[in-house]
FIKOLMAR-235078 format. One record per residue (C-alpha): residue number from 1; residue in three letters; x, y, z. Coordinates in Angstrom, 1 decimal, padded with zeros to 4 digits. Layout:
BEGIN
NUM	Ala	X	Y	Z
...
END
This chain:
BEGIN
1	Met	-000.2	000.1	000.2
2	Asn	001.1	003.4	-000.9
3	Lys	001.2	005.3	002.2
4	Gln	001.7	009.4	002.1
5	Ser	002.3	011.1	005.2
6	Leu	000.7	014.8	006.0
7	Asn	003.1	017.7	007.5
8	Arg	001.8	019.8	010.1
9	Arg	-000.3	022.6	007.3
10	Glu	-001.8	019.9	005.9
11	Phe	-003.2	017.8	009.0
12	Asn	-004.6	020.5	010.5
13	Ala	-006.1	022.0	007.5
14	Leu	-007.9	018.8	007.2
15	Trp	-009.2	018.8	011.0
16	Val	-010.6	022.4	010.2
17	Thr	-012.5	021.0	007.5
18	Leu	-013.0	017.4	009.2
19	Gly	-014.4	020.0	012.3
20	Ser	-016.4	022.3	010.2
21	Ser	-018.5	019.7	008.5
22	Leu	-019.0	017.9	012.0
23	Ser	-020.4	021.6	013.4
24	Ser	-022.5	021.7	010.2
25	Val	-023.8	018.1	011.3
26	Gly	-024.7	018.8	014.5
27	Thr	-026.2	022.6	013.7
28	Met	-028.3	020.7	011.1
29	Ile	-029.6	018.0	013.8
30	Val	-030.2	020.6	016.7
31	Ala	-032.4	022.9	013.8
32	Leu	-034.6	019.9	012.7
33	Ser	-035.5	018.7	016.5
34	Ser	-036.0	022.0	017.3
35	Pro	-039.7	023.3	017.4
36	Ser	-039.2	025.5	014.9
37	Ala	-038.3	023.1	012.2
38	Arg	-041.6	021.3	012.9
39	Ala	-043.7	025.0	012.6
40	Ala	-046.3	025.6	009.8
41	Thr	-045.5	024.4	006.2
42	Arg	-048.9	025.3	005.4
43	Thr	-050.1	029.1	005.2
44	Val	-053.0	031.4	004.1
45	Lys	-052.7	035.2	002.8
46	Leu	-054.5	037.5	004.1
47	Pro	-055.8	040.1	001.7
48	Asp	-053.5	042.8	003.3
49	Gly	-050.8	040.5	002.6
50	Thr	-050.2	038.9	005.9
51	Ile	-049.5	035.5	006.2
52	Val	-050.7	033.5	008.6
53	Pro	-051.1	029.6	009.6
54	Ala	-053.4	027.5	007.7
55	Leu	-054.1	026.2	011.0
56	Gly	-054.9	028.1	014.1
57	Gln	-056.7	027.6	017.9
58	Gly	-059.8	027.8	018.5
59	Ser	-061.2	028.9	022.0
60	Ala	-065.1	028.4	022.5
61	Gly	-064.9	025.8	025.1
62	Leu	-061.7	027.4	026.9
63	Gly	-061.6	028.5	030.3
64	Gln	-065.5	027.7	031.2
65	Gly	-064.3	025.0	034.2
66	Arg	-064.6	022.0	031.6
67	Arg	-061.0	021.2	032.2
68	Pro	-058.3	022.2	034.5
69	Glu	-057.0	025.3	033.1
70	Ala	-053.6	024.5	033.6
71	Leu	-054.1	021.8	031.3
72	Glu	-055.7	024.3	028.7
73	Glu	-053.6	026.6	029.2
74	Glu	-050.6	023.7	028.0
75	Ala	-052.8	023.0	025.0
76	Leu	-052.3	026.4	024.1
77	Arg	-048.5	026.6	024.3
78	Thr	-048.6	023.5	022.6
79	Gly	-050.2	024.5	019.7
80	Leu	-048.2	027.8	019.4
81	Ser	-044.9	025.8	019.5
82	Leu	-046.0	023.4	017.0
83	Gly	-046.4	026.8	014.7
84	Met	-050.4	026.8	015.2
85	Thr	-049.6	030.5	016.0
86	Leu	-053.2	031.9	015.0
87	Ile	-055.6	031.9	018.1
88	Asp	-059.5	032.9	018.0
89	Thr	-061.2	034.0	020.9
90	Ala	-064.3	035.8	021.2
91	Glu	-066.3	038.0	024.0
92	Met	-069.1	035.8	024.0
93	Tyr	-066.9	032.6	024.9
94	Gly	-067.4	032.2	028.3
95	Asp	-068.7	036.0	028.9
96	Gly	-065.0	037.0	028.5
97	Arg	-063.0	034.1	030.3
98	Ser	-061.7	032.3	026.9
99	Glu	-059.9	035.5	026.3
100	Lys	-058.6	035.9	030.0
101	Leu	-057.1	032.5	029.5
102	Ile	-055.6	033.4	026.3
103	Gly	-054.1	036.5	027.7
104	Gly	-052.7	034.5	030.0
105	Val	-050.8	031.9	028.1
106	Ile	-049.9	034.9	025.5
107	Thr	-047.9	036.7	028.7
108	Gly	-044.3	037.1	027.0
109	Gln	-045.3	035.8	023.8
110	Arg	-047.2	038.2	022.2
111	Asp	-045.2	038.8	019.0
112	Arg	-045.6	035.3	018.2
113	Val	-049.3	035.2	018.5
114	Phe	-051.6	036.2	015.5
115	Leu	-054.8	037.3	017.7
116	Val	-058.0	037.1	016.6
117	Ser	-061.3	037.8	018.8
118	Lys	-065.1	039.0	017.7
119	Val	-067.6	041.2	018.7
120	Ser	-071.1	040.4	019.7
121	Pro	-073.9	042.0	017.5
122	Asn	-076.0	043.0	020.2
123	His	-072.8	045.2	021.2
124	Val	-072.7	047.4	017.9
125	Ala	-074.7	050.2	018.2
126	Gly	-073.6	053.6	018.7
127	Asp	-070.0	052.7	020.7
128	Gly	-070.2	049.9	021.2
129	Ile	-067.6	048.1	018.9
130	Ala	-065.2	050.3	020.5
131	Arg	-066.2	049.5	024.1
132	Ala	-066.0	046.0	023.2
133	Cys	-062.7	046.0	021.8
134	Asp	-061.3	047.9	024.6
135	Ala	-062.9	045.0	027.0
136	Ser	-061.3	042.4	024.4
137	Leu	-057.7	043.9	024.6
138	Ala	-058.4	044.1	028.7
139	Arg	-058.7	040.6	029.4
140	Leu	-056.2	039.7	026.4
141	Gly	-053.9	042.0	028.5
142	Thr	-052.9	043.2	025.2
143	Asp	-052.6	046.4	023.2
144	His	-054.1	045.7	020.0
145	Leu	-055.9	042.7	018.0
146	Asp	-054.5	041.6	014.9
147	Leu	-058.1	040.6	013.5
148	Tyr	-061.4	041.7	014.9
149	Leu	-064.4	039.9	013.9
150	Leu	-068.3	040.8	013.9
151	His	-069.2	037.6	015.4
152	Trp	-073.1	037.2	013.1
153	Pro	-074.8	039.5	011.0
154	Ser	-076.7	042.7	013.3
155	Arg	-080.1	043.9	013.2
156	Asp	-079.2	046.8	015.8
157	Ala	-077.0	048.5	013.0
158	Asp	-076.1	048.9	009.5
159	Leu	-073.0	047.9	008.1
160	Ser	-071.8	051.2	007.1
161	Ser	-071.7	052.3	010.5
162	Ile	-069.7	049.3	011.8
163	Val	-067.6	049.1	008.8
164	Ala	-066.5	052.8	010.0
165	Ala	-066.2	051.8	013.7
166	Phe	-064.1	048.9	012.7
167	Glu	-062.1	051.4	010.9
168	Ser	-061.4	053.7	013.8
169	Leu	-060.4	050.9	015.5
170	Arg	-057.9	050.1	012.8
171	Ala	-056.6	053.9	012.3
172	Ala	-056.1	054.0	016.4
173	Gly	-053.9	050.9	016.1
174	Lys	-056.6	048.5	018.1
175	Ile	-056.7	046.4	015.4
176	Arg	-054.4	045.3	012.5
177	Ala	-057.5	043.7	010.5
178	Trp	-061.5	043.5	010.5
179	Gly	-063.8	040.8	009.2
180	Val	-066.9	039.0	009.8
181	Ser	-068.4	035.5	010.9
182	Asn	-071.3	033.6	010.0
183	Phe	-072.0	035.6	006.9
184	Lys	-074.1	034.2	003.7
185	Val	-073.7	035.5	000.3
186	Ser	-076.0	037.8	000.4
187	Asp	-074.3	039.4	003.1
188	Met	-070.9	039.9	001.8
189	Glu	-072.6	041.5	-001.2
190	Asp	-074.3	044.0	000.8
191	Leu	-070.9	044.3	002.5
192	Phe	-069.0	045.4	-000.8
193	Arg	-071.6	047.7	-001.5
194	Val	-070.3	049.9	001.7
195	Ser	-067.9	052.2	001.7
196	His	-064.5	050.1	002.5
197	Gly	-066.4	047.0	002.7
198	Asp	-064.2	045.4	000.5
199	Arg	-061.3	045.9	003.8
200	Cys	-062.9	042.9	004.7
201	Ala	-059.7	040.5	005.7
202	Thr	-061.7	037.2	006.3
203	Asn	-065.6	035.3	007.0
204	Gln	-065.2	033.0	009.8
205	Val	-067.8	029.9	009.1
206	Leu	-068.5	026.3	009.6
207	Tyr	-066.3	024.4	007.5
208	Asn	-065.8	020.6	007.4
209	Leu	-066.1	017.1	006.0
210	Gly	-069.5	016.9	007.0
211	Asn	-070.2	019.8	006.6
212	Arg	-069.3	021.1	002.9
213	Gly	-072.5	023.8	002.0
214	Ile	-070.4	026.7	001.2
215	Glu	-068.5	025.2	-001.1
216	His	-071.2	025.9	-003.4
217	Asp	-071.5	029.5	-003.5
218	Leu	-069.7	031.4	-000.5
219	Leu	-066.5	029.5	-000.9
220	Pro	-065.9	030.4	-004.8
221	Trp	-067.1	034.1	-003.5
222	Cys	-064.5	034.5	-001.3
223	Glu	-061.8	033.3	-003.6
224	Arg	-063.2	035.0	-006.4
225	His	-062.5	038.4	-004.1
226	Gly	-058.8	037.1	-002.7
227	Met	-060.6	036.3	000.7
228	Pro	-059.8	033.3	003.0
229	Val	-062.3	031.4	004.6
230	Met	-062.0	030.6	008.8
231	Ala	-063.2	027.7	009.3
232	Tyr	-064.8	026.5	013.2
233	Ser	-065.7	023.4	014.2
234	Pro	-063.6	021.4	011.4
235	Leu	-063.3	018.4	013.1
236	Gly	-067.9	018.3	013.1
237	Gly	-068.5	020.3	015.9
238	Thr	-069.4	019.4	019.4
239	Gly	-068.1	015.9	020.0
240	Ala	-066.1	016.0	017.1
241	Ser	-068.2	013.7	015.3
242	Leu	-066.0	013.3	012.5
243	Leu	-063.1	011.8	014.1
244	His	-065.4	008.2	014.8
245	Asp	-065.7	007.8	011.2
246	Pro	-064.7	004.5	009.3
247	Thr	-062.8	006.3	006.5
248	Leu	-061.2	008.5	007.8
249	Ala	-059.8	005.8	010.1
250	Arg	-058.9	004.0	007.4
251	Ile	-057.0	006.6	005.8
252	Ser	-055.4	007.7	009.2
253	Ala	-054.7	004.0	010.0
254	Ala	-052.4	004.2	006.3
255	Arg	-050.8	007.5	007.2
256	Asn	-050.1	006.7	010.6
257	Cys	-051.7	009.3	012.0
258	Ser	-054.8	010.4	013.5
259	Ala	-058.1	010.9	012.4
260	Ala	-058.3	014.8	013.3
261	Ala	-054.9	015.3	011.5
262	Val	-056.8	013.6	008.0
263	Ala	-059.8	015.9	008.6
264	Leu	-057.6	018.7	008.9
265	Ala	-055.6	018.6	006.2
266	Trp	-058.9	018.2	004.0
267	Thr	-060.1	021.5	005.5
268	Ile	-056.8	023.1	004.4
269	Arg	-056.7	021.2	001.2
270	Asn	-056.8	024.2	-000.9
271	Gly	-054.9	027.1	000.3
272	Asn	-057.9	029.6	001.0
273	Val	-058.6	028.2	004.4
274	Ile	-057.9	028.5	007.7
275	Ala	-058.6	026.0	010.1
276	Ile	-059.3	026.4	014.1
277	Pro	-059.6	023.4	016.0
278	Glu	-060.2	023.6	019.7
279	Ser	-058.5	021.3	021.8
280	Gly	-058.1	021.5	025.4
281	Ser	-055.6	018.6	025.5
282	Ala	-051.6	019.2	024.2
283	Glu	-052.0	015.4	023.1
284	His	-054.5	016.2	021.4
285	Val	-052.9	019.5	019.5
286	Lys	-049.8	017.3	018.7
287	Glu	-052.0	015.0	016.5
288	Asn	-053.7	018.1	015.0
289	Ala	-050.6	020.0	014.0
290	Val	-049.6	017.5	011.5
291	Ala	-052.0	018.5	009.2
292	Leu	-049.6	021.3	008.9
293	Ser	-047.3	018.9	006.5
294	Leu	-050.0	016.4	005.4
295	Thr	-051.1	016.4	001.7
296	Leu	-053.9	014.1	000.8
297	Thr	-053.6	012.1	-002.2
298	Thr	-055.5	012.4	-005.3
299	Asp	-057.1	009.0	-004.7
300	Glu	-057.8	010.1	-000.9
301	Leu	-059.5	013.1	-001.5
302	His	-061.6	010.8	-004.2
303	Thr	-062.6	008.2	-001.4
304	Leu	-063.6	011.1	001.1
305	Asp	-065.5	013.1	-001.7
306	Ala	-067.2	009.5	-002.2
307	Ala	-067.9	009.3	001.6
308	Tyr	-069.1	012.7	001.8
309	Pro	-070.3	013.9	-001.8
310	Pro	-069.6	017.6	-002.3
311	Pro	-072.8	020.2	-002.7
312	Asn	-074.6	020.1	-006.4
313	Arg	-074.0	022.8	-008.1
END
């Protein structure tokens, strides 16, 4: 064998090269094991260009004594660590108790959270929206909301005054954007006829594999206007009924994930829907977060369409 000895300069250069390579490998290993590496891979763009994760966290039943608050807080923090940094709440949820719970969770990490709350329709008359917003900000322990929604269409004030109130809050820096919830296509058309009504950032509505009605008209309307939909009850609502579906069970078993992950991956499949599942369990949140990197195949989507047919147009 032909052996060749290295002089000291060559020897030192070799070790510098090896050390740099090992350092790069170590850095890569650390990066892949960090929460940020598992962060959101699916995102949605709001009309103003803001990018948010396609999978956030709902809170309609949180802070109301159903579970120990410590467990619910842990669930929300787990979601944040896994890239589910959009948190949705409302003054209506537990008469503000949900907002208070979330306020404790986001203390010290407000800049990581895209925070959404909603004003009740019975608080929109006069200066009611401004007062409701201030109360929500106080409960949440923050000086601004990233998104503020009208919870339901209102009969107490016309759309022009509601939009004006939202725009006033936006000008004051108390909200970054505003939107609506539970609006039908006719409601959206009425909104867009109002001055600045086209600044609406989203419409939060019921949408899941078992409730596909918005695909008939509302979802296409929002897509045409460059507006994402925010889907509440993406796992089927009370009792998360979809989680017991045999078709989802078969797909999830084949994918080695939970039925929840499959249902959520279906909901956010098109890039124009933000899903906000609620969970008071850190373990369930981890299962949900898998949907951020789960892309269903064409065959899987066809299988789900057969089990849950889309609406006829």
